[in-house]
KEGUVO-110567 format. One line per 2 residues: number of its first residue (from 1); their letters; for each residue x, y, z of N, C-alpha, C. Coordinates in steps of 0.001 Angstrom, whole numbers, m for minus. Layout:
<atoms>
NUM> A> X Y Z X Y Z X Y Z  ... $
</atoms>
This chain:
<atoms>
1> MP> 848 m1199 0 0 0 0 882 1246 0  649 2209 m907 1447 3426 m933 1340 4185 373 $
3> PG> 2417 4869 815 2380 5627 2059 1249 6642 2066  512 6692 3167 m522 7705 3322 m1820 7387 2627 $
5> LY> m1931 6218 2000 m3160 5905 1280 m4186 5339 2243  m5231 6097 2512 m6276 5684 3436 m7143 4594 2821 $
7> WI> m7367 4674 1496 m8343 3804 862 m7982 3634 m594  m8081 2415 m1095 m7835 2156 m2496 m9108 1603 m3108 $
9> HR> m9550 2192 m4209 m10827 1815 m4820 m10618 705 m5833  m11002 m518 m5508 m10964 m1663 m6409 m9615 m1814 m7083 $
11> TD> m8615 m2267 m6314 m7261 m2385 m6827 m7108 m3476 m7863  m8144 m4321 m8070 m8038 m5390 m9048 m8384 m4932 m10459 $
13> RT> m8674 m3638 m10633 m9039 m3152 m11960 m7856 m3243 m12914  m8145 m3558 m14150 m7121 m3572 m15188 m7438 m2584 m16302 $
15> DQ> m8589 m1896 m16192 m8956 m959 m17239 m8085 274 m17185  m7985 983 m18274 m7147 2163 m18380 m8017 3368 m18671 $
17> PG> m7453 4604 m18505 m8249 5802 m18749 m8882 5845 m20127  m8350 5120 m21100 m8947 5119 m22423 m10153 4220 m22521 $
19> DT> m10372 3349 m21507 m11499 2442 m21516 m12731 3126 m20947  m13856 2425 m20979 m15077 2954 m20386 m14888 3113 m18888 $
21> VP> m15217 4275 m18380 m15037 4533 m16958 m16177 3914 m16178  m15902 3035 m15192 m16975 2398 m14435 m17690 3390 m13540 $
23> QQ> m18894 3045 m13142 m19668 3897 m12262 m19057 3915 m10867  m19143 5081 m10201 m18649 5201 m8842 m19541 4422 m7879 $
25> DS> m18946 3976 m6783 m19724 3344 m5728 m20656 4399 m5140  m21953 4148 m5178 m22930 5150 m4761 m23020 5297 m3246 $
27> RA> m22367 4400 m2505 m22504 4453 m1045 m21708 5581 m411  m20639 6017 m1067 m19838 7093 m492 m19051 7783 m1592 $
29> ST> m18843 9079 m1437 m18021 9823 m2383 m16555 9678 m1986  m15694 9937 m2929 m14256 9785 m2715 m13563 11128 m2840 $
31> AL> m12631 11387 m1934 m11831 12614 m1968 m10359 12253 m2108  m9718 12793 m3134 m8283 12632 m3321 m7598 13863 m2746 $
33> VV> m6842 13684 m1664 m6120 14789 m1034 m4652 14674 m1440  m4174 15661 m2187 m2812 15643 m2719 m1965 16627 m1922 $
35> VA> m905 16130 m1300 m1 17001 m543 1326 17085 m1278  1767 18315 m1522 2996 18550 m2281 3991 19325 m1419 $
37> HH> 4786 18593 m656 5831 19203 168 6925 18165 388  8152 18652 515 9289 17750 648 9532 17272 2078 $
39> RA> 8800 17824 3054 9005 17398 4442 7706 16865 5035  7815 15715 5698 6635 15095 6303 6154 15863 7525 $
41> DS> 7050 16634 8164 6682 17364 9379 6324 18822 9097  6042 19149 7857 5752 20531 7481 4331 20927 7861 $
43> LT> 4097 22226 7908 2755 22741 8147 1833 22357 6983  2394 22246 5791 1608 21814 4629 1074 20403 4844 $
45> AH> 1949 19489 5282 1521 18106 5529 498 18051 6655  713 18854 7687 m236 18925 8799 m1605 19392 8299 $
47> TA> m1616 20419 7462 m2870 20956 6933 m3576 19919 6059  m2811 19160 5284 m3406 18114 4446 m4055 17039 5307 $
49> RR> m3406 16662 6401 m3983 15652 7292 m5253 16173 7946  m5257 17440 8323 m6453 18037 8913 m7604 18061 7908 $
51> AA> m7292 18423 6673 m8326 18449 5632 m8861 17042 5381  m7959 16058 5353 m8375 14673 5135 m9294 14196 6248 $
53> AR> m8962 14546 7486 m9786 14141 8625 m11178 14763 8539  m11231 16029 8108 m12543 16690 7992 m13373 16051 6885 $
55> LE> m12743 15691 5799 m13449 15038 4706 m13969 13665 5137  m13163 12938 5885 m13611 11644 6409 m14813 11827 7322 $
57> AA> m14759 12864 8171 m15874 13132 9077 m17147 13477 8307  m16967 14039 7116 m18123 14394 6275 m18637 13203 5475 $
59> GY> m17995 12039 5641 m18472 10838 4979 m17723 10434 3724  m16637 11147 3402 m15859 10808 2222 m14871 9681 2507 $
61> RV> m14639 8863 1503 m13498 7958 1526 m12309 8788 1078  m11220 8750 1806 m10086 9627 1519 m8894 8833 1000 $
63> DL> m8400 9253 m143 m7158 8747 m715 m6137 9859 m535  m5216 9688 424 m4221 10724 718 m2974 10447 m111 $
65> LD> m2728 11284 m1105 m1603 11133 m2011 m490 12095 m1602  523 11565 m918 1694 12346 m526 2738 12139 m1625 $
67> LR> 2882 13124 m2494 3739 12975 m3663 5190 12687 m3288  5696 13332 m2252 7079 13081 m1831 7230 11682 m1267 $
69> AE> 6309 11294 m363 6413 9997 287 6297 8848 m710  5528 9065 m1774 5352 8019 m2774 6415 8064 m3863 $
71> GF> 7378 8990 m3712 8494 9047 m4648 8130 9516 m6040  7104 10354 m6140 6691 10824 m7460 7755 11744 m8055 $
73> DP> 8141 11464 m9296 9112 12280 m10017 8350 13281 m10881  8495 14582 m10624 7706 15574 m11367 8192 15830 m12793 $
75> RM> 9296 15214 m13185 9851 15482 m14512 9132 14675 m15588  8703 15358 m16636 8062 14700 m17763 9071 13825 m18501 $
77> TV> 8630 12648 m18945 9492 11759 m19703 8834 11406 m21040  9604 10818 m21942 9060 10391 m23228 7979 9343 m23023 $
79> AD> 8158 8459 m22018 7166 7417 m21745 5833 8009 m21318  5882 9202 m20702 4646 9862 m20275 3926 10506 m21451 $
81> QP> 4678 10811 m22490 4099 11514 m23633 4735 10998 m24929  4503 9710 m25241 5173 9093 m26389 4758 9678 m27733 $
83> DW> 3521 10141 m27818 3019 10728 m29066 1971 11750 m28683  2371 12990 m28597 1478 14017 m28061 184 14099 m28864 $
85> GD> 259 13941 m30174 m912 14128 m31018 m1953 13032 m30911  m1607 11894 m30303 m2547 10790 m30158 m3170 10860 m28770 $
87> RD> m4408 11292 m28698 m5025 11450 m27388 m5386 10118 m26739  m5320 9024 m27476 m5602 7703 m26927 m4323 6887 m26719 $
89> KR> m3201 7557 m26662 m1914 6867 m26509 m1809 6177 m25154  m890 5239 m25061 m601 4549 m23814 459 5350 m23056 $
91> YS> 120 5754 m21836 1063 6498 m21007 1901 5517 m20189  2824 6046 m19394 3631 5190 m18523 2736 4563 m17458 $
93> DE> 3164 3432 m16909 2374 2738 m15891 2143 3622 m14666  3171 4391 m14273 3023 5270 m13112 1947 6315 m13351 $
95> VH> 1957 6909 m14529 965 7932 m14851 m428 7323 m14907  m567 6141 m15472 m1866 5487 m15514 m2405 5241 m14103 $
97> AH> m1541 4859 m13175 m1967 4613 m11795 m2496 5892 m11159  m1838 7022 m11434 m2294 8300 m10887 m3568 8769 m11582 $
99> MR> m3678 8517 m12870 m4914 8862 m13576 m6107 8140 m12961  m5910 6869 m12638 m6994 6102 m12044 m7425 6711 m10709 $
101> RV> m6485 7192 m9915 m6838 7779 m8625 m7613 9084 m8813  m7263 9848 m9853 m8015 11067 m10149 m9420 10706 m10627 $
103> LD> m9540 9714 m11498 m10844 9303 m11991 m11737 8788 m10870  m11157 8102 m9905 m11939 7531 m8807 m12438 8590 m7820 $
105> AD> m11900 9804 m7906 m12245 10854 m6940 m13406 11707 m7438  m14316 12007 m6528 m15374 12974 m6804 m14872 14383 m6501 $
107> VV> m14000 14454 m5499 m13452 15718 m5020 m11932 15591 m4942  m11231 16644 m5356 m9777 16695 m5238 m9424 17903 m4370 $
109> VA> m8533 17693 m3398 m8037 18790 m2568 m6513 18771 m2663  m5935 19828 m3233 m4488 19936 m3365 m3960 20904 m2305 $
111> VF> m2972 20460 m1518 m2413 21270 m434 m928 21474 m724  m486 22725 m724 868 23021 m1190 1357 24361 m636 $
113> PV> 2681 24544 m554 3209 25868 m226 3217 26730 m1477  2963 28000 m1330 2985 28909 m2469 4428 29334 m2717 $
115> YW> 4952 28984 m3882 6301 29376 m4291 6189 30353 m5460  6736 31556 m5286 6745 32554 m6351 5346 32755 m6942 $
117> QS> 4375 32834 m6043 2971 33050 m6405 2440 31944 m7327  2934 30735 m7116 2495 29597 m7905 2648 28332 m7068 $
119> VP> 2442 27177 m7699 2583 25902 m7008 4031 25438 m7102  4494 24593 m6172 5859 24064 m6262 6000 23088 m7423 $
121> AL> 7242 22832 m7814 7517 21956 m8956 6914 20573 m8767  6874 20080 m7530 6345 18753 m7261 4887 18638 m7704 $
123> LK> 4079 19657 m7390 2677 19649 m7787 2508 19973 m9261  3266 20943 m9754 3185 21302 m11172 3553 20110 m12041 $
125> GW> 4593 19358 m11632 5003 18185 m12395 3956 17092 m12373  3245 16958 m11251 2161 15976 m11171 1058 16339 m12155 $
127> ID> 728 17622 m12224 m284 18076 m13175 216 17875 m14607  1468 18241 m14872 2019 18090 m16218 1990 16636 m16682 $
129> RV> 2419 15728 m15806 2551 14323 m16198 1208 13587 m16206  341 13878 m15238 m886 13104 m15063 m2069 13739 m15787 $
131> WN> m2212 15049 m15712 m3337 15719 m16355 m2979 15965 m17819  m2735 14891 m18528 m2143 14940 m19851 m3199 15079 m20944 $
133> YG> m2717 15403 m22143 m3598 15528 m23314 m4273 14185 m23603  m5566 14239 m23808 m6327 13029 m24041 m6954 12473 m22782 $
135> FA> m6379 12836 m21642 m6951 12406 m20358 m7701 13549 m19695  m6994 14598 m19326 m7626 15711 m18611 m8177 16772 m19565 $
137> YG> m7668 16842 m20757 m8160 17817 m21732 m7954 17247 m23133  m8548 17914 m24116 m8397 17466 m25487 m9567 16636 m25982 $
139> RS> m10660 16603 m25202 m11864 15879 m25612 m13070 16797 m25443  m14048 16668 m26337 m15233 17520 m26258 m16022 17231 m24986 $
141> KP> m15949 15991 m24481 m16563 15648 m23211 m15460 15253 m22242  m15015 16180 m21400 m13874 15914 m20512 m14130 14752 m19561 $
143> RL> m13119 13941 m19348 m13255 12821 m18420 m13396 13296 m16976  m12933 14483 m16700 m12989 15000 m15332 m14211 15887 m15101 $
145> AG> m15118 15919 m16062 m16310 16755 m15939 m17118 16376 m14708  m17578 17410 m13989 m18418 17183 m12818 m17657 17096 m11518 $
147> KR> m16340 16936 m11585 m15556 16855 m10352 m15361 18254 m9767  m14992 18288 m8493 m14781 19565 m7818 m13392 19565 m7188 $
149> IL> m12743 20717 m7147 m11388 20785 m6622 m11199 22003 m5734  m10466 21798 m4653 m10078 22875 m3740 m8559 22931 m3698 $
151> WL> m8030 24122 m3934 m6588 24350 m3871 m6285 25090 m2572  m5531 24482 m1666 m5145 25128 m407 m3666 25489 m468 $
153> GL> m3387 26791 m615 m2012 27253 m733 m1549 27952 528  m419 27530 1069 137 28115 2284 1166 29166 1904 $
155> AG> 971 30389 2396 1852 31505 2046 2499 32077 3294  3772 32453 3181 4475 33058 4309 4068 34495 4565 $
157> AT> 3449 35136 3586 3023 36527 3742 1941 36640 4809  1875 37775 5451 833 38019 6438 m455 38437 5732 $
159> AD> m1558 38337 6453 m2863 38641 5860 m2952 40083 5367  m2223 40993 6026 m2286 42403 5634 m1149 42816 4700 $
161> DL> m395 41854 4205 692 42152 3274 106 42718 1979  788 43692 1407 313 44323 178 273 43351 m1004 $
163> VT> 1039 42249 m935 1084 41320 m2067 m28 40270 m2008  m741 40199 m882 m1685 39099 m680 m2821 39090 m1694 $
165> DG> m3449 40222 m1943 m4564 40274 m2887 m4124 39858 m4283  m2972 40360 m4709 m2463 40006 m6024 m2119 38527 m6112 $
167> MR> m1563 37993 m5028 m1221 36575 m4992 m2471 35717 m5133  m3528 36092 m4431 m4787 35338 m4499 m5350 35371 m5925 $
169> KI> m5330 36529 m6558 m5875 36656 m7914 m5069 35836 m8913  m3750 35833 m8764 m2900 35062 m9666 m3182 33572 m9513 $
171> LE> m3297 33106 m8274 m3572 31695 m8038 m4935 31297 m8580  m5926 32149 m8374 m7267 31843 m8865 m7278 31773 m10393 $
173> TN> m6580 32684 m11039 m6535 32676 m12503 m5809 31444 m13025  m4642 31165 m12468 m3838 30050 m12957 m4470 28693 m12649 $
175> LS> m4954 28533 m11416 m5418 27225 m10980 m6869 26940 m11379  m7737 27910 m11169 m9146 27679 m11503 m9404 27820 m13002 $
177> EG> m9000 28955 m13572 m9282 29187 m14986 m8315 28429 m15898  m7022 28497 m15557 m6016 27917 m16432 m5924 26406 m16385 $
179> IA> m6362 25787 m15278 m6235 24336 m15141 m7593 23672 m14931  m8253 23970 m13818 m9456 23217 m13438 m10585 23351 m14451 $
181> YY> m10988 24561 m14759 m12104 24741 m15680 m11743 24291 m17090  m10475 24460 m17459 m10016 24014 m18769 m10133 22494 m18890 $
183> CG> m10035 21804 m17747 m10126 20340 m17735 m11529 19848 m17393  m12500 20751 m17336 m13889 20334 m17190 m14414 20228 m15776 $
185> FA> m13630 20642 m14774 m14134 20587 m13408 m15361 21480 m13271  m16332 20993 m12498 m17561 21745 m12306 m17368 22918 m11354 $
187> HS> m16420 22785 m10437 m16198 23847 m9454 m14746 23819 m9006  m14142 24979 m8892 m12772 25119 m8410 m12707 26300 m7461 $
189> AV> m12097 26085 m6305 m11951 27154 m5311 m10516 27189 m4819  m10027 28392 m4554 m8668 28583 m4045 m8742 29148 m2637 $
191> GL> m8093 28476 m1709 m8004 28960 m340 m6577 29381 m51  m6342 30673 129 m4999 31170 419 m4830 31278 1934 $
193> LT> m3904 30499 2479 m3658 30464 3916 m2399 31273 4215  m2587 32495 4669 m1458 33379 4970 m922 33095 6376 $
195> DA> 143 33802 6736 753 33692 8074 1250 32271 8354  1811 31633 7331 2296 30264 7505 3697 30206 8105 $
197> EE> 4378 31349 8206 5739 31380 8745 5746 31769 10220  6734 31260 10956 6892 31652 12360 7335 33109 12473 $
199> RP> 8115 33560 11519 8566 34955 11492 7684 35721 10519  6828 36614 10998 5932 37359 10102 6706 38168 9074 $
201> QR> 6246 38153 7840 6932 38894 6791 5919 39590 5907  6234 40802 5547 5357 41584 4684 6200 42555 3870 $
203> VD> 5627 42987 2753 6282 43967 1898 5692 45329 2224  6553 46314 2520 6044 47630 2881 5737 48456 1628 $
205> AE> 5283 49679 1838 4861 50535 732 6005 50865 m223  7261 50762 254 8421 51049 m599 8937 49795 m1304 $
207> GN> 8269 48668 m1082 8687 47437 m1739 9741 46654 m997  10002 47029 262 11010 46326 1055 10354 45190 1840 $
209> LR> 11024 44042 1900 10532 42922 2683 10901 43124 4143  9899 43121 5001 10104 43290 6424 9832 41963 7125 $
211> VG> 10846 41415 7773 10716 40147 8481 10774 40415 9978  9721 40028 10696 9652 40277 12125 10276 39160 12947 $
213> DA> 10183 39281 14247 10710 38269 15155 9797 37047 15157  10376 35905 15404 9606 34661 15445 8612 34711 16602 $
215> VA> 7402 34260 16343 6400 34203 17403 6657 32953 18244  6293 33024 19502 6550 31893 20398 5485 31851 21480 $
217> GA> 5452 30739 22200 4558 30606 23341 3089 30705 22966  2359 31445 23805 914 31574 23616 576 32262 22298 $
219> ER> 1422 33210 21891 1168 33915 20635 1266 32963 19451  2257 32072 19501 2407 31101 18418 1229 30126 18399 $
221> EA> 814 29663 19550 m321 28743 19624 m1582 29394 19054  m1777 30675 19389 m2951 31384 18889 m2871 31556 17371 $
223> QY> m1664 31852 16865 m1490 32040 15419 m1837 30772 14661  m1348 29636 15143 m1576 28398 14406 m2971 27830 14654 $
225> AA> m3561 28179 15766 m4965 27801 15975 m5847 28539 14974  m5544 29822 14764 m6296 30615 13784 m6038 30095 12372 $
227> FD> m4802 29676 12126 m4444 29123 10811 m5240 27843 10539  m5275 26944 11533 m6044 25707 11399 m7522 25990 11173 $
229> QL> m8040 26959 11888 m9456 27293 11773 m9782 27810 10379  m8895 28634 9806 m9129 29155 8469 m9081 28033 7435 $
231> AL> m8133 27107 7603 m8038 25982 6673 m9313 25152 6693  m9808 24863 7888 m11037 24081 8002 m12239 24858 7464 $
233> EY> m12206 26183 7610 m13292 27007 7077 m13339 26897 5555  m12178 26900 4925 m12145 26738 3477 m12716 25385 3071 $
235> VE> m12361 24338 3814 m12872 23000 3503 m14386 22956 3695  m14866 23530 4800 m16306 23538 5080 m17071 24284 3987 $
237> KF> m16591 25452 3614 m17264 26245 2586 m17236 25527 1240  m16130 24867 956 m16013 24121 m292 m17028 22974 m315 $
239> LA> m17137 22245 778 m18080 21137 843 m19517 21633 721  m19757 22838 1211 m21105 23403 1139 m21382 24063 m223 $
241> GE> m20356 24069 m1093 m20537 24661 m2407 m20491 26167 m2384  m19873 26710 m1349 m19775 28161 m1222 m18329 28590 m1390 $
243> TV> m18115 29887 m1341 m16760 30435 m1398 m16515 31285 m162  m15260 31406 222 m14890 32217 1382 m14598 33638 909 $
245> PA> m15248 34648 1478 m14986 36018 1050 m13527 36380 1251  m12987 37176 338 m11582 37596 432 m11397 38532 1626 $
</atoms>
């Protein structure tokens, strides 16, 4: 069993994404929680586990995909894209396995640190390799149509940082419009989780980065309690089909 995998949906299947997609088990919906961080003890991994627990409490079967723990290589290879123009081509076995996990999910939740106002290479490479032409896009009836996705991005900037609004808009454009809706998802929401660093940092009016002292003790506990609460609020609103006001 891959590390962190809570549930595997019918592992005896031999069908591929090019075959007829079987009907989902009507007894419970499935949530694929994707965590993209290089450290198991990171706040990103902690947030992914919290989101997974909330989804389980809501009745979802959870497939927790820890890309680092499972040794996923984000680099595209020829085997992943042997003939770009053939949308029914055979992909690598690893990519097919990940495609199946995406197909089995009703809901996808991606949890990641925000790097340069975007996703880290680990997550971007997963999208590049798995959400490939012919699978995630390139068909008049997308295979991922009807699915819903929540992007939870952890940012070191503080909530009142001047860059926060712009960062949120960039993520929403790139992730919701540029990826999710292009691939047929019925709903995509971005949750920006600020104040992820122990040392508060913000850009001042002159464009200088100001890094404060590390928070500790009761102040740190309060900061991360508020952080956890905001993360769960995004999950709750997403499950309810709503959005969190900026």
